[in-house]
N, C-alpha and C positions, 0 to 999 in steps of 0.2 A: 379549486384544486381538488383533483380526484384522488382516489385511494392509491392508485399506482404512483402518482407524484409524491404523495406523503411517504409511501414505502421507499421510493428512490431517495428522497431527502434524508430519511432516517438512515438508510444504508450508506449514503455518501458521508454523513456525519460520523457514523461509527467507524467506517473505513479510514477516514481522515484522522480521527482521534487515535485509533490504534496505531497507525504509522507514525503519527507525531510523537506519541509516548515511547514507541520503540526507538525512534531517532534520538529523542531526549535522553533516554536511558543509556544509549551508547556513549554520548558525551559525558553524562554525569558519572558513569561507571569507569571512565577513563578510556578515551578513544584509542589510546595506545594499546590497551588490552585487546580491543576489538581488532585493531590492525594486526596484532600478533596472531590472533585466531585466524584471520583471513590468510596470513602468510603460512600458517600450519596446514591450510587447505590447498596450498599451492597458488593462491591468488596474491597479487601485489598488495602490500599493506595499505597503500594510498587508496585502494578501492573501498576500504572501510570508511574513509572520510566521505567519499562520494555517496555511498549507500546511506550513511547517517544523515547527510545533508538532504538527500532526496526524501528520506523518510520524514525529516523535520519540516522542511519547507513544503514538500509535497503534501504532507498531512494538513498543514495550515491551508494550503491552496484548495485541497479537497473539501475541507470543512466550509470554506468560503464559496466554493463552487467556481473557482478561478483557474482556468487551464485544466479543467477536470479530465479531459481525455488524455492530455499529455501526462499529467500526474498518474492517472490510472495505468497508462502504458508503461511508465517507469516502474510503478509498483509491481506490475505483472512480470516484468523482466527480473526484478529482485526476487520475487517469489519463485519463479522458475529456477533461478540460480540456487536459492536456498533449498528447494526440494531436491534438485538434482545433485548438488554438491555436498549437502549436509544431512538431510533428513530421510531420503529415500531408503537408505540402507537399514534404518531403524523400523521401517514399516509404517503403516497408517497410524497406529496408536502408540508406537514406540516399542522399545524392547526392554523396558525396566531400568535402563541406564541412561537413555536419552529420549527426548520427546519425539513423537512421530510427526508426520507431515500433515495431519488433519487440519490444523489451524492455517498452515501455509496454503493448503489447497483451497480452503474457504476464502482466504484473502485474495488468492489468485483469481478465483471465479468472480468475486465481488469486483475486482479491478477490471476484469474482462467485460463485465456488465457495463461499466461506465465508459469503456472504450466505444461501445456500440449504442449506448443510451442517447436518445435525442431529446429527452425532456430534462430540463435543467431548472426545475422549480426552485425559487428562492436562491438563486445563484448569481454571482457577479457576472458570469458568462452571459446569462440571459439579459442582464441589465446593460452591460457594455456593448454586446453585439446584437441586442434587440431581436433575439431569436424568437420565432413563433413557437410557443409551447402548445403542444396538442392538448385539447380540452376533453378528449375522449377517455 
């Protein structure tokens, strides 16, 4: 395993863990509250359930390296929506009353990396689909 593969493994784990914890928090904090927040943004309340489930299940999948590209694409869509609908108006670092979009942008770029990444070291994807992992 080379240094790029170790870096990708760490990045995949942290990305998955971050989304998993955010999804879990939505359910623990009362998903109805999140649904109400989504409705206040003009989004259907049921979309809060979809986002929370994607974060929760996708986070586990990302950690395990199962369906990595699909999970990453769904995460990217969520982050684009969060930036455009909620965070952009507050600026990169926030406006003192609400957080900025710096974390969302970092998570978006991490997700995009895994959409294009071909190395899946220590992943279920590589075990199940027997993909050839570059050794360079």
